KETOR-255267 format. One record per residue (C-alpha): residue in one letter; x, z, y negated. Coordinates in steps of 0.1 Angstrom, whole numbers, plus 2048, in hexadecimal, padded with zeros to 3 digits. Each point is the difference from the previous one (the first is absolute). Last residue first. Layout:
aXZY...
//
This chain:
p52DB4DF49s7E57F17E7g7EC7E580Eh7FF7DF811n8217F87F1t80F7DF810r8237F57F9r80A7DB800t81E7F6812s7F17EA819h7E97EE7E9p81D7FB7E5a8147ED81Ba7E97EB80Fh7FD7E77E4r8287FF7FDk8037FE826r7E77E2801l8127EE7E4y822803812e7F37F381Fs7EF7E37ECl8227F77F2l81680381Dg7E67E8812a7FD7E87E4l8267FF7FFg8017FA827v7E87E27FBl8147F27E2f821802816p7EE7ED81Dl7F37E77E9v8227F87EEl80D7E981Dl7DF7ED805f7FD7FC7DAa8227F07FEf7F77E7818s7E27F57EEp8127FD7E0d81B7ED80Dl8238107F9s8148037E2l7EA81D7F2l80A812821w8257FE7F9h7FD80B7DAv7EA81F808l81A80981Ee81C7FD7E8e7F08167E8i7F5819819a82480180Dk8108067DBg7E781C7FDv80880F821e8277FF7F5t7F88127DEa7EC81A811l81C806819s81A8047E5k7EA8177ECm7F981381Da82680380At80780C7DCi7E58197FEm80A80F823k8258017F7t7F68107DDs7E981C810r7DE8047F2v7F080E7E2k7DC7F87F9g7F581F816g8188147EAa7E68017E7y80E8047DCa7E08097F1w7F67E97E5e7DD7FA811s7FB8267FFp8048017DAs7E37EA7FBr8047DD7F3k8007F77DAl8267FF7FFl7FE7E0816m7E87EE7EAt8168067E0e81E7F3816t7EE7DF807s7F87FB7DFd7DE80B7EDa7F87E97E6l8187FE7E3p7FE80A7DBr8257F97F1p81381E7FBa7FE8107DDf82280C7F2g7F98097DAe821817801p8147FE820l7F781381Cr81881A80Fp7F581681Ca8058247FAg821814804g811808821r7FF81D816a7E17F5815a8137E1807y81281381Aq7E4810811v7F17DE802p8217F280Ct80081781Cl81B81B800y81B800817g81A8097E3l7F77DE7EFs8187EA811s7F480C824h7DF7F77F9p7E4814813r7DF7EA80Br7E08107F7t7F37F27DEn8117E27F8y80A7F2823h7DE80B80Fi7EF7ED7E2r8157E2806w7FB801828a7DA7FF7F7e8037E37EBi8157EE818i7E680881Br7E37F77ECr80F7E17F3a80C7F3825e7DC80780Ap7F37E87E4l81C7E5808s7F57FF825r80A80C824f81F8127F0w81880F81Et81181F7F1d82080F808n8187E67F1l7EB7FE7DCc7FB8257FDe81C817806d81F7E9802r7F27E77E8f7F58187E6k820814804g8167E17FAi7E77F47E5l80981E7EEs8238017FFe7FD7DA7F4a7EB80B7E4f8188197F5a81F7ED805n7F57E37E8q8267F97F7i808802822p7EF7E1805k81D7EB7F1g7FC7DD80Bp7F77F47DCd80481B7E9i7E18187FAf7E67F97E8r7F58187E3l7DA7FB7F2r7FC8177E2v7DC80F7FCg7F17F87DDt7DE7FB80Cr7F57DD7F3q8257F5802s80780B823w7DC7F280Al8087DB7F0f824804814m7EF807820a7E57E47FDk81E7E87F6s80F806824t821812805f7F181A817e7EB7E7813p81C7E9801g819819812n81E80A7EAd80082580Bs7EF81D7F1v80581C7E8i7E380C7E9e8068137E0e7EF8197E9p7E680581Cl7DA8017F9g7E681B807h7F980C823r7D97FA802v7F97EB7E5a8207EE800l7FD7F9826e7E37EB7FAd8137EB7E4l81D7FB81Bl7E77F581Ar7F57E57E7a8237F47F9i80B7FF825r7E07EA804e80C7EA7E4g8237FA80Ds7F17F7822i7FA813821s7F77EA820f7F780C822e7FB8247EFp80B822805l8018177E0i815821802a7FB8157E2p80881D7EAs81E809819e8128207F5k827802803t7FE81A7E1c81A7ED7EBs8017DE80Dd7D77FA800v7F97EB81Bi7EB7DF804v7FE7ED821l7EE7DE801s7F77F7823r8027DE80Ff7EC7EF81Cr80A7EA81Er7E77F381Ag80D807823t7DE80880Dw80A824805l8038007DAa8237FB7F0d8188137EAs8117FA7DFv8108167E6f8007FA7DBd8118147E2m7FA8177E6a81281A7ECw7F18177E3i8158107E7q7FB8197E6n7DD80980Er80A82380Ar82180C7F0t827802808p8037DC80Aa8257F880Bv80B7E47ECi8117E180Fp8167F07E4q7F47E17F1r80D7DC805d7EF7E67EAr7EE7E8818r8097DC800p7DF7EC807l7FE7F7826r80C7DE80Cr7EA7F381Br8187F6819g80F7DB801r7F77E8818r8207EF80Fr8027DB800v8057F1820s81C7E8803l7F77DC809n81A7EC7EBe8047E681Ce8258057FCr7FC827805y7E97FD81El8177E4810r81E8187FFy7EB81E80Bt7F37EC81Ek8257F6807k80C8267FFr7E1807817n8117EC81Bm7EC7F081Ev7EB7E67EDl7E57E8809g7F780C820e7DB8097F6n806826806r81F7FE7ECl7EC7EF7E3l7E681D802i81C81C803h8127EF7E1l7E28007EBr7FE825806l8258047F5y7FD7EA7E2g7E28157EFy7DD7FB807r7E98067E1r7F37DA7FEy7FA7FD825e7F07DD801g8157F17E5a820811810l7F67F4820e7FD7DC7F4r81F8017EEl81480D81Dr7F17E4817q80D7E87E5r82180D7FFa802802826l7F67DD807g8187F27E5d82081680Ad8137E4811g82380C801p81C7F37EEr81C7F4818p82380B7F5h81E7EE80Bh819815813r8207F1803a8128187E9v7F081D811s8097F6822r8257FD7F4h8018237F8l80F8087DDg81E8117F6v80B7EA7E4l81F7F8811g7F5801825c7E17E67F5a81C7E97F1r813802820r7E47F9816q7F47E57EAs8207EC802m8167FA7E2
//
């Protein structure tokens, strides 16, 4: 029987019957793939395929995937931190003061671009904010010290609601809870609505204070944020409280709750304690500190770009010859010295020009 008739009976094309497979030489591609995978340990096969394709070793990503699997180069996925299983509890609406507190973090930046965080605490019933703590770094021990200070002025809550952040789930917070008897309740991961009271205050705090203010330093941020907190507690009407202020609404509640035998650890004057010692005029909610949101955003971005440009200029000057760099910087130093001398001259001349003379009774 001829090949034509046999291929016709089985339905096979003659070119397929005559084809002899020629195994390709993938040795170079395999070797280069192993080298790239060893150099970039967290790269998957698609990124490695792009690198091999740029070198002209492969063209088809399916071939790269086949070699990738044959060489056992699969990247192991890093598992997320498993949180302990939480008992599901119904969300209870608080009915009295100091029944439930909620706390969470909000972040912002100084004009230099350096980030800082603010711990926001709110009473879920009266909507009063006992404290807002801005710091560059806030640990669980710092939160425990702040809660001890708040216990003296506001009393302790029966329960505190927070997310599963490392500061709230730290050993220091659990020891504080065991010492004071305050229950710590953590929301389910990925469900911030369960901490809605803190999220609501954070939204107002960001919209009315953080987005409208340009912070030059952390002490200035502490003063402005504390002034806004006092304004929020004492003067800002709250719609969910019948347009009463949180302080007015809290006056209808009971007395602060303190556990029997509670004695906070002796502490030095904290940041908040020092702030509370200031005069009332310093806490005035000055409108001069508040700018428009667009202008503040533009100034922050401009300050960040200027800082980056200065940093690049300094690195470039350090790479030059010292004598040549000095010649480049000399005009700038002369101009800066002139500005400084002019400022000092005006500063010394101002008191004399504005001094009042009194030669006798009018």
